[in-house]
PDBQT receptor file of N, H, CA, C and O in Angstrom, charges set to zero:
ATOM      1  N   MET A   1     154.867 181.838  50.438  1.00  0.00    +0.000 N 
ATOM      2  CA  MET A   1     155.559 181.289  49.287  1.00  0.00    +0.000 C 
ATOM      3  C   MET A   1     156.877 180.688  49.775  1.00  0.00    +0.000 C 
ATOM      4  O   MET A   1     157.658 181.355  50.454  1.00  0.00    +0.000 OA
ATOM      5  N   LYS A   2     157.111 179.447  49.430  1.00  0.00    +0.000 N 
ATOM      6  H   LYS A   2     156.477 178.905  48.879  1.00  0.00    +0.000 HD
ATOM      7  CA  LYS A   2     158.377 178.796  49.765  1.00  0.00    +0.000 C 
ATOM      8  C   LYS A   2     159.414 179.176  48.726  1.00  0.00    +0.000 C 
ATOM      9  O   LYS A   2     159.083 179.352  47.553  1.00  0.00    +0.000 OA
ATOM     10  N   VAL A   3     160.667 179.304  49.145  1.00  0.00    +0.000 N 
ATOM     11  H   VAL A   3     160.936 179.161  50.098  1.00  0.00    +0.000 HD
ATOM     12  CA  VAL A   3     161.756 179.665  48.239  1.00  0.00    +0.000 C 
ATOM     13  C   VAL A   3     162.907 178.689  48.448  1.00  0.00    +0.000 C 
ATOM     14  O   VAL A   3     163.287 178.397  49.582  1.00  0.00    +0.000 OA
ATOM     15  N   THR A   4     163.451 178.193  47.359  1.00  0.00    +0.000 N 
ATOM     16  H   THR A   4     163.142 178.431  46.438  1.00  0.00    +0.000 HD
ATOM     17  CA  THR A   4     164.633 177.340  47.394  1.00  0.00    +0.000 C 
ATOM     18  C   THR A   4     165.708 178.021  46.576  1.00  0.00    +0.000 C 
ATOM     19  O   THR A   4     165.431 178.532  45.492  1.00  0.00    +0.000 OA
ATOM     20  N   THR A   5     166.929 178.037  47.077  1.00  0.00    +0.000 N 
ATOM     21  H   THR A   5     167.154 177.622  47.959  1.00  0.00    +0.000 HD
ATOM     22  CA  THR A   5     168.035 178.664  46.363  1.00  0.00    +0.000 C 
ATOM     23  C   THR A   5     168.948 177.579  45.803  1.00  0.00    +0.000 C 
ATOM     24  O   THR A   5     169.362 176.671  46.524  1.00  0.00    +0.000 OA
ATOM     25  N   LEU A   6     169.256 177.681  44.514  1.00  0.00    +0.000 N 
ATOM     26  H   LEU A   6     168.919 178.419  43.929  1.00  0.00    +0.000 HD
ATOM     27  CA  LEU A   6     170.142 176.736  43.844  1.00  0.00    +0.000 C 
ATOM     28  C   LEU A   6     171.252 177.515  43.152  1.00  0.00    +0.000 C 
ATOM     29  O   LEU A   6     171.062 178.672  42.777  1.00  0.00    +0.000 OA
ATOM     30  N   GLU A   7     172.396 176.890  42.985  1.00  0.00    +0.000 N 
ATOM     31  H   GLU A   7     172.551 175.950  43.290  1.00  0.00    +0.000 HD
ATOM     32  CA  GLU A   7     173.480 177.515  42.239  1.00  0.00    +0.000 C 
ATOM     33  C   GLU A   7     173.643 176.776  40.928  1.00  0.00    +0.000 C 
ATOM     34  O   GLU A   7     173.661 175.546  40.888  1.00  0.00    +0.000 OA
ATOM     35  N   GLY A   8     173.761 177.546  39.849  1.00  0.00    +0.000 N 
ATOM     36  H   GLY A   8     173.747 178.545  39.880  1.00  0.00    +0.000 HD
ATOM     37  CA  GLY A   8     173.946 176.957  38.535  1.00  0.00    +0.000 C 
ATOM     38  C   GLY A   8     174.917 177.795  37.736  1.00  0.00    +0.000 C 
ATOM     39  O   GLY A   8     175.503 178.746  38.253  1.00  0.00    +0.000 OA
ATOM     40  N   THR A   9     175.089 177.441  36.471  1.00  0.00    +0.000 N 
ATOM     41  H   THR A   9     174.613 176.668  36.051  1.00  0.00    +0.000 HD
ATOM     42  CA  THR A   9     175.966 178.184  35.571  1.00  0.00    +0.000 C 
ATOM     43  C   THR A   9     175.254 178.386  34.243  1.00  0.00    +0.000 C 
ATOM     44  O   THR A   9     174.288 177.691  33.926  1.00  0.00    +0.000 OA
ATOM     45  N   VAL A  10     175.745 179.346  33.475  1.00  0.00    +0.000 N 
ATOM     46  H   VAL A  10     176.529 179.911  33.732  1.00  0.00    +0.000 HD
ATOM     47  CA  VAL A  10     175.204 179.582  32.136  1.00  0.00    +0.000 C 
ATOM     48  C   VAL A  10     176.166 178.969  31.129  1.00  0.00    +0.000 C 
ATOM     49  O   VAL A  10     177.362 179.262  31.143  1.00  0.00    +0.000 OA
ATOM     50  N   GLU A  11     175.643 178.123  30.264  1.00  0.00    +0.000 N 
ATOM     51  H   GLU A  11     174.671 177.885  30.253  1.00  0.00    +0.000 HD
ATOM     52  CA  GLU A  11     176.430 177.496  29.209  1.00  0.00    +0.000 C 
ATOM     53  C   GLU A  11     175.676 177.634  27.896  1.00  0.00    +0.000 C 
ATOM     54  O   GLU A  11     174.550 177.153  27.763  1.00  0.00    +0.000 OA
ATOM     55  N   ASN A  12     176.294 178.288  26.939  1.00  0.00    +0.000 N 
ATOM     56  H   ASN A  12     177.209 178.678  27.047  1.00  0.00    +0.000 HD
ATOM     57  CA  ASN A  12     175.672 178.522  25.626  1.00  0.00    +0.000 C 
ATOM     58  C   ASN A  12     174.307 179.185  25.757  1.00  0.00    +0.000 C 
ATOM     59  O   ASN A  12     173.378 178.856  25.020  1.00  0.00    +0.000 OA
ATOM     60  N   GLY A  13     174.188 180.119  26.697  1.00  0.00    +0.000 N 
ATOM     61  H   GLY A  13     174.943 180.387  27.296  1.00  0.00    +0.000 HD
ATOM     62  CA  GLY A  13     172.947 180.860  26.862  1.00  0.00    +0.000 C 
ATOM     63  C   GLY A  13     171.864 180.149  27.648  1.00  0.00    +0.000 C 
ATOM     64  O   GLY A  13     170.767 180.689  27.794  1.00  0.00    +0.000 OA
ATOM     65  N   HIS A  14     172.133 178.961  28.156  1.00  0.00    +0.000 N 
ATOM     66  H   HIS A  14     173.024 178.523  28.037  1.00  0.00    +0.000 HD
ATOM     67  CA  HIS A  14     171.154 178.199  28.931  1.00  0.00    +0.000 C 
ATOM     68  C   HIS A  14     171.631 178.066  30.368  1.00  0.00    +0.000 C 
ATOM     69  O   HIS A  14     172.828 177.921  30.617  1.00  0.00    +0.000 OA
ATOM     70  N   ILE A  15     170.716 178.113  31.299  1.00  0.00    +0.000 N 
ATOM     71  H   ILE A  15     169.743 178.230  31.097  1.00  0.00    +0.000 HD
ATOM     72  CA  ILE A  15     171.062 177.953  32.702  1.00  0.00    +0.000 C 
ATOM     73  C   ILE A  15     171.135 176.466  33.023  1.00  0.00    +0.000 C 
ATOM     74  O   ILE A  15     170.175 175.726  32.809  1.00  0.00    +0.000 OA
ATOM     75  N   LYS A  16     172.274 176.040  33.535  1.00  0.00    +0.000 N 
ATOM     76  H   LYS A  16     173.054 176.641  33.709  1.00  0.00    +0.000 HD
ATOM     77  CA  LYS A  16     172.489 174.642  33.897  1.00  0.00    +0.000 C 
ATOM     78  C   LYS A  16     172.477 174.530  35.413  1.00  0.00    +0.000 C 
ATOM     79  O   LYS A  16     173.261 175.188  36.097  1.00  0.00    +0.000 OA
ATOM     80  N   LEU A  17     171.588 173.699  35.936  1.00  0.00    +0.000 N 
ATOM     81  H   LEU A  17     170.950 173.164  35.381  1.00  0.00    +0.000 HD
ATOM     82  CA  LEU A  17     171.502 173.429  37.367  1.00  0.00    +0.000 C 
ATOM     83  C   LEU A  17     172.206 172.105  37.657  1.00  0.00    +0.000 C 
ATOM     84  O   LEU A  17     172.476 171.337  36.734  1.00  0.00    +0.000 OA
ATOM     85  N   PRO A  18     172.504 171.831  38.921  1.00  0.00    +0.000 N 
ATOM     86  CA  PRO A  18     173.117 170.541  39.244  1.00  0.00    +0.000 C 
ATOM     87  C   PRO A  18     172.266 169.386  38.714  1.00  0.00    +0.000 C 
ATOM     88  O   PRO A  18     171.041 169.484  38.653  1.00  0.00    +0.000 OA
ATOM     89  N   ILE A  19     172.925 168.301  38.335  1.00  0.00    +0.000 N 
ATOM     90  H   ILE A  19     173.920 168.221  38.384  1.00  0.00    +0.000 HD
ATOM     91  CA  ILE A  19     172.233 167.169  37.710  1.00  0.00    +0.000 C 
ATOM     92  C   ILE A  19     171.170 166.557  38.624  1.00  0.00    +0.000 C 
ATOM     93  O   ILE A  19     170.229 165.925  38.144  1.00  0.00    +0.000 OA
ATOM     94  N   SER A  20     171.315 166.740  39.923  1.00  0.00    +0.000 N 
ATOM     95  H   SER A  20     172.080 167.254  40.312  1.00  0.00    +0.000 HD
ATOM     96  CA  SER A  20     170.352 166.160  40.860  1.00  0.00    +0.000 C 
ATOM     97  C   SER A  20     169.057 166.965  40.964  1.00  0.00    +0.000 C 
ATOM     98  O   SER A  20     168.113 166.532  41.625  1.00  0.00    +0.000 OA
ATOM     99  N   VAL A  21     169.003 168.136  40.317  1.00  0.00    +0.000 N 
ATOM    100  H   VAL A  21     169.770 168.488  39.780  1.00  0.00    +0.000 HD
ATOM    101  CA  VAL A  21     167.822 169.001  40.399  1.00  0.00    +0.000 C 
ATOM    102  C   VAL A  21     166.904 168.709  39.212  1.00  0.00    +0.000 C 
ATOM    103  O   VAL A  21     167.325 168.778  38.057  1.00  0.00    +0.000 OA
ATOM    104  N   HIS A  22     165.661 168.387  39.507  1.00  0.00    +0.000 N 
ATOM    105  H   HIS A  22     165.319 168.331  40.445  1.00  0.00    +0.000 HD
ATOM    106  CA  HIS A  22     164.666 168.139  38.460  1.00  0.00    +0.000 C 
ATOM    107  C   HIS A  22     163.461 169.037  38.741  1.00  0.00    +0.000 C 
ATOM    108  O   HIS A  22     162.752 168.839  39.727  1.00  0.00    +0.000 OA
ATOM    109  N   LEU A  23     163.231 170.018  37.878  1.00  0.00    +0.000 N 
ATOM    110  H   LEU A  23     163.807 170.180  37.077  1.00  0.00    +0.000 HD
ATOM    111  CA  LEU A  23     162.097 170.927  38.026  1.00  0.00    +0.000 C 
ATOM    112  C   LEU A  23     161.036 170.574  36.998  1.00  0.00    +0.000 C 
ATOM    113  O   LEU A  23     161.371 170.274  35.852  1.00  0.00    +0.000 OA
ATOM    114  N   PRO A  24     159.775 170.600  37.374  1.00  0.00    +0.000 N 
ATOM    115  CA  PRO A  24     158.712 170.328  36.397  1.00  0.00    +0.000 C 
ATOM    116  C   PRO A  24     158.639 171.443  35.348  1.00  0.00    +0.000 C 
ATOM    117  O   PRO A  24     158.995 172.589  35.625  1.00  0.00    +0.000 OA
ATOM    118  N   ASP A  25     158.179 171.100  34.154  1.00  0.00    +0.000 N 
ATOM    119  H   ASP A  25     157.890 170.170  33.929  1.00  0.00    +0.000 HD
ATOM    120  CA  ASP A  25     157.965 172.109  33.111  1.00  0.00    +0.000 C 
ATOM    121  C   ASP A  25     157.062 173.208  33.628  1.00  0.00    +0.000 C 
ATOM    122  O   ASP A  25     156.166 172.961  34.436  1.00  0.00    +0.000 OA
ATOM    123  N   LYS A  26     157.297 174.406  33.168  1.00  0.00    +0.000 N 
ATOM    124  H   LYS A  26     158.025 174.607  32.512  1.00  0.00    +0.000 HD
ATOM    125  CA  LYS A  26     156.511 175.604  33.507  1.00  0.00    +0.000 C 
ATOM    126  C   LYS A  26     156.736 176.080  34.938  1.00  0.00    +0.000 C 
ATOM    127  O   LYS A  26     155.972 176.904  35.440  1.00  0.00    +0.000 OA
ATOM    128  N   THR A  27     157.790 175.565  35.612  1.00  0.00    +0.000 N 
ATOM    129  H   THR A  27     158.411 174.896  35.205  1.00  0.00    +0.000 HD
ATOM    130  CA  THR A  27     158.091 176.039  36.957  1.00  0.00    +0.000 C 
ATOM    131  C   THR A  27     158.541 177.487  36.884  1.00  0.00    +0.000 C 
ATOM    132  O   THR A  27     159.421 177.818  36.090  1.00  0.00    +0.000 OA
ATOM    133  N   LYS A  28     157.953 178.355  37.699  1.00  0.00    +0.000 N 
ATOM    134  H   LYS A  28     157.238 178.086  38.344  1.00  0.00    +0.000 HD
ATOM    135  CA  LYS A  28     158.344 179.756  37.731  1.00  0.00    +0.000 C 
ATOM    136  C   LYS A  28     159.628 179.879  38.543  1.00  0.00    +0.000 C 
ATOM    137  O   LYS A  28     159.706 179.383  39.666  1.00  0.00    +0.000 OA
ATOM    138  N   VAL A  29     160.639 180.543  37.971  1.00  0.00    +0.000 N 
ATOM    139  H   VAL A  29     160.575 180.947  37.058  1.00  0.00    +0.000 HD
ATOM    140  CA  VAL A  29     161.914 180.714  38.654  1.00  0.00    +0.000 C 
ATOM    141  C   VAL A  29     162.320 182.181  38.626  1.00  0.00    +0.000 C 
ATOM    142  O   VAL A  29     161.863 182.943  37.775  1.00  0.00    +0.000 OA
ATOM    143  N   PHE A  30     163.168 182.566  39.548  1.00  0.00    +0.000 N 
ATOM    144  H   PHE A  30     163.540 181.947  40.239  1.00  0.00    +0.000 HD
ATOM    145  CA  PHE A  30     163.733 183.904  39.599  1.00  0.00    +0.000 C 
ATOM    146  C   PHE A  30     165.244 183.750  39.491  1.00  0.00    +0.000 C 
ATOM    147  O   PHE A  30     165.829 182.893  40.152  1.00  0.00    +0.000 OA
ATOM    148  N   VAL A  31     165.877 184.571  38.664  1.00  0.00    +0.000 N 
ATOM    149  H   VAL A  31     165.401 185.268  38.127  1.00  0.00    +0.000 HD
ATOM    150  CA  VAL A  31     167.314 184.466  38.463  1.00  0.00    +0.000 C 
ATOM    151  C   VAL A  31     167.987 185.688  39.078  1.00  0.00    +0.000 C 
ATOM    152  O   VAL A  31     167.660 186.825  38.741  1.00  0.00    +0.000 OA
ATOM    153  N   VAL A  32     168.929 185.441  39.982  1.00  0.00    +0.000 N 
ATOM    154  H   VAL A  32     169.195 184.517  40.257  1.00  0.00    +0.000 HD
ATOM    155  CA  VAL A  32     169.719 186.494  40.617  1.00  0.00    +0.000 C 
ATOM    156  C   VAL A  32     171.138 186.321  40.102  1.00  0.00    +0.000 C 
ATOM    157  O   VAL A  32     171.710 185.236  40.209  1.00  0.00    +0.000 OA
ATOM    158  N   ILE A  33     171.711 187.385  39.542  1.00  0.00    +0.000 N 
ATOM    159  H   ILE A  33     171.246 188.266  39.454  1.00  0.00    +0.000 HD
ATOM    160  CA  ILE A  33     173.041 187.303  38.952  1.00  0.00    +0.000 C 
ATOM    161  C   ILE A  33     173.995 188.167  39.768  1.00  0.00    +0.000 C 
ATOM    162  O   ILE A  33     173.972 189.391  39.637  1.00  0.00    +0.000 OA
ATOM    163  N   PRO A  34     174.830 187.563  40.603  1.00  0.00    +0.000 N 
ATOM    164  CA  PRO A  34     175.743 188.353  41.427  1.00  0.00    +0.000 C 
ATOM    165  C   PRO A  34     176.944 188.848  40.617  1.00  0.00    +0.000 C 
ATOM    166  O   PRO A  34     177.489 188.122  39.786  1.00  0.00    +0.000 OA
ATOM    167  N   GLY A  35     177.343 190.094  40.873  1.00  0.00    +0.000 N 
ATOM    168  H   GLY A  35     176.900 190.684  41.548  1.00  0.00    +0.000 HD
ATOM    169  CA  GLY A  35     178.564 190.631  40.287  1.00  0.00    +0.000 C 
ATOM    170  C   GLY A  35     178.499 190.968  38.813  1.00  0.00    +0.000 C 
ATOM    171  O   GLY A  35     179.545 191.191  38.203  1.00  0.00    +0.000 OA
ATOM    172  N   VAL A  36     177.322 191.018  38.210  1.00  0.00    +0.000 N 
ATOM    173  H   VAL A  36     176.472 190.837  38.706  1.00  0.00    +0.000 HD
ATOM    174  CA  VAL A  36     177.190 191.338  36.786  1.00  0.00    +0.000 C 
ATOM    175  C   VAL A  36     176.188 192.475  36.640  1.00  0.00    +0.000 C 
ATOM    176  O   VAL A  36     175.089 192.427  37.193  1.00  0.00    +0.000 OA
ATOM    177  N   GLU A  37     176.581 193.493  35.892  1.00  0.00    +0.000 N 
ATOM    178  H   GLU A  37     177.473 193.532  35.442  1.00  0.00    +0.000 HD
ATOM    179  CA  GLU A  37     175.662 194.604  35.636  1.00  0.00    +0.000 C 
ATOM    180  C   GLU A  37     175.261 194.562  34.166  1.00  0.00    +0.000 C 
ATOM    181  O   GLU A  37     176.114 194.598  33.279  1.00  0.00    +0.000 OA
ATOM    182  N   LEU A  38     173.968 194.487  33.920  1.00  0.00    +0.000 N 
ATOM    183  H   LEU A  38     173.275 194.458  34.641  1.00  0.00    +0.000 HD
ATOM    184  CA  LEU A  38     173.465 194.456  32.544  1.00  0.00    +0.000 C 
ATOM    185  C   LEU A  38     173.143 195.867  32.086  1.00  0.00    +0.000 C 
ATOM    186  O   LEU A  38     172.579 196.659  32.841  1.00  0.00    +0.000 OA
ATOM    187  N   ASN A  39     173.500 196.179  30.854  1.00  0.00    +0.000 N 
ATOM    188  H   ASN A  39     173.958 195.536  30.240  1.00  0.00    +0.000 HD
ATOM    189  CA  ASN A  39     173.157 197.474  30.280  1.00  0.00    +0.000 C 
ATOM    190  C   ASN A  39     171.767 197.380  29.670  1.00  0.00    +0.000 C 
ATOM    191  O   ASN A  39     171.538 196.562  28.779  1.00  0.00    +0.000 OA
ATOM    192  N   PRO A  40     170.835 198.205  30.138  1.00  0.00    +0.000 N 
ATOM    193  CA  PRO A  40     169.488 198.142  29.562  1.00  0.00    +0.000 C 
ATOM    194  C   PRO A  40     169.506 198.575  28.101  1.00  0.00    +0.000 C 
ATOM    195  O   PRO A  40     170.213 199.509  27.725  1.00  0.00    +0.000 OA
ATOM    196  N   SER A  41     168.726 197.887  27.295  1.00  0.00    +0.000 N 
ATOM    197  H   SER A  41     168.151 197.127  27.601  1.00  0.00    +0.000 HD
ATOM    198  CA  SER A  41     168.632 198.258  25.885  1.00  0.00    +0.000 C 
ATOM    199  C   SER A  41     167.660 199.424  25.734  1.00  0.00    +0.000 C 
ATOM    200  O   SER A  41     166.790 199.645  26.575  1.00  0.00    +0.000 OA
ATOM    201  N   ALA A  42     167.828 200.146  24.664  1.00  0.00    +0.000 N 
ATOM    202  H   ALA A  42     168.535 199.966  23.980  1.00  0.00    +0.000 HD
ATOM    203  CA  ALA A  42     166.980 201.317  24.415  1.00  0.00    +0.000 C 
ATOM    204  C   ALA A  42     165.561 200.875  24.079  1.00  0.00    +0.000 C 
ATOM    205  O   ALA A  42     165.357 199.849  23.430  1.00  0.00    +0.000 OA
ATOM    206  N   TYR A  43     164.604 201.644  24.518  1.00  0.00    +0.000 N 
ATOM    207  H   TYR A  43     164.770 202.477  25.045  1.00  0.00    +0.000 HD
ATOM    208  CA  TYR A  43     163.206 201.374  24.204  1.00  0.00    +0.000 C 
ATOM    209  C   TYR A  43     162.734 202.437  23.216  1.00  0.00    +0.000 C 
ATOM    210  O   TYR A  43     162.813 203.634  23.491  1.00  0.00    +0.000 OA
ATOM    211  N   ILE A  44     162.252 201.994  22.087  1.00  0.00    +0.000 N 
ATOM    212  H   ILE A  44     162.187 201.021  21.863  1.00  0.00    +0.000 HD
ATOM    213  CA  ILE A  44     161.714 202.917  21.089  1.00  0.00    +0.000 C 
ATOM    214  C   ILE A  44     160.223 202.635  20.997  1.00  0.00    +0.000 C 
ATOM    215  O   ILE A  44     159.804 201.598  20.484  1.00  0.00    +0.000 OA
ATOM    216  N   GLY A  45     159.444 203.556  21.494  1.00  0.00    +0.000 N 
ATOM    217  H   GLY A  45     159.785 204.399  21.911  1.00  0.00    +0.000 HD
ATOM    218  CA  GLY A  45     158.002 203.378  21.505  1.00  0.00    +0.000 C 
ATOM    219  C   GLY A  45     157.371 203.691  20.164  1.00  0.00    +0.000 C 
ATOM    220  O   GLY A  45     157.998 204.296  19.294  1.00  0.00    +0.000 OA
ATOM    221  N   SER A  46     156.162 203.285  20.011  1.00  0.00    +0.000 N 
ATOM    222  H   SER A  46     155.654 202.794  20.718  1.00  0.00    +0.000 HD
ATOM    223  CA  SER A  46     155.402 203.560  18.807  1.00  0.00    +0.000 C 
ATOM    224  C   SER A  46     154.883 204.992  18.861  1.00  0.00    +0.000 C 
ATOM    225  O   SER A  46     154.463 205.451  19.924  1.00  0.00    +0.000 OA
ATOM    226  N   PRO A  47     154.901 205.704  17.744  1.00  0.00    +0.000 N 
ATOM    227  CA  PRO A  47     154.388 207.083  17.773  1.00  0.00    +0.000 C 
ATOM    228  C   PRO A  47     152.885 207.113  18.050  1.00  0.00    +0.000 C 
ATOM    229  O   PRO A  47     152.159 206.187  17.690  1.00  0.00    +0.000 OA
ATOM    230  N   ARG A  48     152.443 208.161  18.676  1.00  0.00    +0.000 N 
ATOM    231  H   ARG A  48     153.033 208.914  18.968  1.00  0.00    +0.000 HD
ATOM    232  CA  ARG A  48     151.035 208.335  19.004  1.00  0.00    +0.000 C 
ATOM    233  C   ARG A  48     150.547 209.663  18.424  1.00  0.00    +0.000 C 
ATOM    234  O   ARG A  48     151.300 210.633  18.345  1.00  0.00    +0.000 OA
ATOM    235  N   LEU A  49     149.301 209.688  18.030  1.00  0.00    +0.000 N 
ATOM    236  H   LEU A  49     148.689 208.899  18.094  1.00  0.00    +0.000 HD
ATOM    237  CA  LEU A  49     148.717 210.926  17.527  1.00  0.00    +0.000 C 
ATOM    238  C   LEU A  49     148.355 211.840  18.685  1.00  0.00    +0.000 C 
ATOM    239  O   LEU A  49     147.770 211.400  19.675  1.00  0.00    +0.000 OA
ATOM    240  N   ALA A  50     148.703 213.105  18.560  1.00  0.00    +0.000 N 
ATOM    241  H   ALA A  50     149.179 213.463  17.756  1.00  0.00    +0.000 HD
ATOM    242  CA  ALA A  50     148.312 214.074  19.586  1.00  0.00    +0.000 C 
ATOM    243  C   ALA A  50     146.804 214.274  19.541  1.00  0.00    +0.000 C 
ATOM    244  O   ALA A  50     146.165 214.463  20.576  1.00  0.00    +0.000 OA
ATOM    245  N   ASP A  51     146.238 214.233  18.338  1.00  0.00    +0.000 N 
ATOM    246  H   ASP A  51     146.757 214.080  17.497  1.00  0.00    +0.000 HD
ATOM    247  CA  ASP A  51     144.801 214.420  18.163  1.00  0.00    +0.000 C 
ATOM    248  C   ASP A  51     144.262 213.227  17.363  1.00  0.00    +0.000 C 
ATOM    249  O   ASP A  51     144.521 213.143  16.162  1.00  0.00    +0.000 OA
ATOM    250  N   PRO A  52     143.524 212.310  17.985  1.00  0.00    +0.000 N 
ATOM    251  CA  PRO A  52     143.013 211.136  17.277  1.00  0.00    +0.000 C 
ATOM    252  C   PRO A  52     142.165 211.467  16.052  1.00  0.00    +0.000 C 
ATOM    253  O   PRO A  52     141.962 210.601  15.201  1.00  0.00    +0.000 OA
ATOM    254  N   LYS A  53     141.668 212.688  15.942  1.00  0.00    +0.000 N 
ATOM    255  H   LYS A  53     141.833 213.392  16.633  1.00  0.00    +0.000 HD
ATOM    256  CA  LYS A  53     140.875 213.076  14.763  1.00  0.00    +0.000 C 
ATOM    257  C   LYS A  53     141.749 213.099  13.510  1.00  0.00    +0.000 C 
ATOM    258  O   LYS A  53     141.220 213.110  12.398  1.00  0.00    +0.000 OA
ATOM    259  N   GLN A  54     143.063 213.107  13.663  1.00  0.00    +0.000 N 
ATOM    260  H   GLN A  54     143.493 213.098  14.566  1.00  0.00    +0.000 HD
ATOM    261  CA  GLN A  54     143.971 213.152  12.511  1.00  0.00    +0.000 C 
ATOM    262  C   GLN A  54     144.183 211.778  11.876  1.00  0.00    +0.000 C 
ATOM    263  O   GLN A  54     144.952 211.659  10.922  1.00  0.00    +0.000 OA
ATOM    264  N   ILE A  55     143.524 210.748  12.379  1.00  0.00    +0.000 N 
ATOM    265  H   ILE A  55     142.900 210.844  13.154  1.00  0.00    +0.000 HD
ATOM    266  CA  ILE A  55     143.728 209.404  11.873  1.00  0.00    +0.000 C 
ATOM    267  C   ILE A  55     143.469 209.307  10.370  1.00  0.00    +0.000 C 
ATOM    268  O   ILE A  55     144.117 208.516   9.685  1.00  0.00    +0.000 OA
ATOM    269  N   ALA A  56     142.547 210.086   9.858  1.00  0.00    +0.000 N 
ATOM    270  H   ALA A  56     142.021 210.729  10.414  1.00  0.00    +0.000 HD
ATOM    271  CA  ALA A  56     142.232 210.056   8.419  1.00  0.00    +0.000 C 
ATOM    272  C   ALA A  56     143.430 210.485   7.578  1.00  0.00    +0.000 C 
ATOM    273  O   ALA A  56     143.530 210.099   6.413  1.00  0.00    +0.000 OA
ATOM    274  N   ASP A  57     144.329 211.268   8.139  1.00  0.00    +0.000 N 
ATOM    275  H   ASP A  57     144.247 211.582   9.085  1.00  0.00    +0.000 HD
ATOM    276  CA  ASP A  57     145.525 211.704   7.407  1.00  0.00    +0.000 C 
ATOM    277  C   ASP A  57     146.474 210.540   7.128  1.00  0.00    +0.000 C 
ATOM    278  O   ASP A  57     147.378 210.654   6.300  1.00  0.00    +0.000 OA
ATOM    279  N   PHE A  58     146.265 209.424   7.817  1.00  0.00    +0.000 N 
ATOM    280  H   PHE A  58     145.531 209.331   8.489  1.00  0.00    +0.000 HD
ATOM    281  CA  PHE A  58     147.186 208.298   7.695  1.00  0.00    +0.000 C 
ATOM    282  C   PHE A  58     146.553 207.086   7.012  1.00  0.00    +0.000 C 
ATOM    283  O   PHE A  58     147.061 205.972   7.144  1.00  0.00    +0.000 OA
ATOM    284  N   GLU A  59     145.457 207.286   6.287  1.00  0.00    +0.000 N 
ATOM    285  H   GLU A  59     145.044 208.191   6.180  1.00  0.00    +0.000 HD
ATOM    286  CA  GLU A  59     144.826 206.183   5.569  1.00  0.00    +0.000 C 
ATOM    287  C   GLU A  59     145.737 205.708   4.461  1.00  0.00    +0.000 C 
ATOM    288  O   GLU A  59     146.414 206.507   3.815  1.00  0.00    +0.000 OA
ATOM    289  N   LYS A  60     145.753 204.381   4.239  1.00  0.00    +0.000 N 
ATOM    290  H   LYS A  60     145.203 203.732   4.764  1.00  0.00    +0.000 HD
ATOM    291  CA  LYS A  60     146.581 203.816   3.195  1.00  0.00    +0.000 C 
ATOM    292  C   LYS A  60     145.715 203.345   2.049  1.00  0.00    +0.000 C 
ATOM    293  O   LYS A  60     144.587 202.894   2.251  1.00  0.00    +0.000 OA
ATOM    294  N   GLU A  61     146.240 203.449   0.862  1.00  0.00    +0.000 N 
ATOM    295  H   GLU A  61     147.156 203.815   0.698  1.00  0.00    +0.000 HD
ATOM    296  CA  GLU A  61     145.547 202.961  -0.311  1.00  0.00    +0.000 C 
ATOM    297  C   GLU A  61     146.428 201.892  -0.956  1.00  0.00    +0.000 C 
ATOM    298  O   GLU A  61     147.607 202.128  -1.223  1.00  0.00    +0.000 OA
ATOM    299  N   VAL A  62     145.853 200.725  -1.201  1.00  0.00    +0.000 N 
ATOM    300  H   VAL A  62     144.895 200.534  -0.985  1.00  0.00    +0.000 HD
ATOM    301  CA  VAL A  62     146.599 199.623  -1.809  1.00  0.00    +0.000 C 
ATOM    302  C   VAL A  62     146.302 199.615  -3.292  1.00  0.00    +0.000 C 
ATOM    303  O   VAL A  62     145.146 199.540  -3.707  1.00  0.00    +0.000 OA
ATOM    304  N   VAL A  63     147.357 199.693  -4.087  1.00  0.00    +0.000 N 
ATOM    305  H   VAL A  63     148.297 199.753  -3.750  1.00  0.00    +0.000 HD
ATOM    306  CA  VAL A  63     147.207 199.680  -5.538  1.00  0.00    +0.000 C 
ATOM    307  C   VAL A  63     147.942 198.469  -6.058  1.00  0.00    +0.000 C 
ATOM    308  O   VAL A  63     149.148 198.334  -5.849  1.00  0.00    +0.000 OA
ATOM    309  N   GLU A  64     147.219 197.572  -6.747  1.00  0.00    +0.000 N 
ATOM    310  H   GLU A  64     146.239 197.682  -6.917  1.00  0.00    +0.000 HD
ATOM    311  CA  GLU A  64     147.838 196.379  -7.306  1.00  0.00    +0.000 C 
ATOM    312  C   GLU A  64     148.154 196.631  -8.769  1.00  0.00    +0.000 C 
ATOM    313  O   GLU A  64     147.323 197.132  -9.527  1.00  0.00    +0.000 OA
ATOM    314  N   GLU A  65     149.370 196.273  -9.148  1.00  0.00    +0.000 N 
ATOM    315  H   GLU A  65     150.044 195.866  -8.532  1.00  0.00    +0.000 HD
ATOM    316  CA  GLU A  65     149.780 196.427 -10.543  1.00  0.00    +0.000 C 
ATOM    317  C   GLU A  65     149.893 195.039 -11.175  1.00  0.00    +0.000 C 
ATOM    318  O   GLU A  65     150.418 194.110 -10.561  1.00  0.00    +0.000 OA
ATOM    319  N   ASN A  66     149.404 194.910 -12.390  1.00  0.00    +0.000 N 
ATOM    320  H   ASN A  66     148.977 195.665 -12.889  1.00  0.00    +0.000 HD
ATOM    321  CA  ASN A  66     149.512 193.639 -13.105  1.00  0.00    +0.000 C 
ATOM    322  C   ASN A  66     150.913 193.543 -13.720  1.00  0.00    +0.000 C 
ATOM    323  O   ASN A  66     151.424 194.503 -14.298  1.00  0.00    +0.000 OA
ATOM    324  N   ALA A  67     151.502 192.384 -13.582  1.00  0.00    +0.000 N 
ATOM    325  H   ALA A  67     151.086 191.605 -13.113  1.00  0.00    +0.000 HD
ATOM    326  CA  ALA A  67     152.884 192.194 -14.096  1.00  0.00    +0.000 C 
ATOM    327  C   ALA A  67     152.887 192.034 -15.588  1.00  0.00    +0.000 C 
ATOM    328  O   ALA A  67     153.949 191.866 -16.188  1.00  0.00    +0.000 OA
TER     329      ALA A  67
């Protein structure tokens, strides 16, 4: 795999590369950010049933009311 290193800046949340750089759409890139530490956001997973047989306890019933 060939690797090219470019220097750019972030402006309004977008990465700006030098004007002479033209990358085709869908080009895969890797971003290395020197001197900045990002705080990971919390991950809240979806609850899981300990016993899949309990799925019937969570059945929903839809009741439509006439206005």
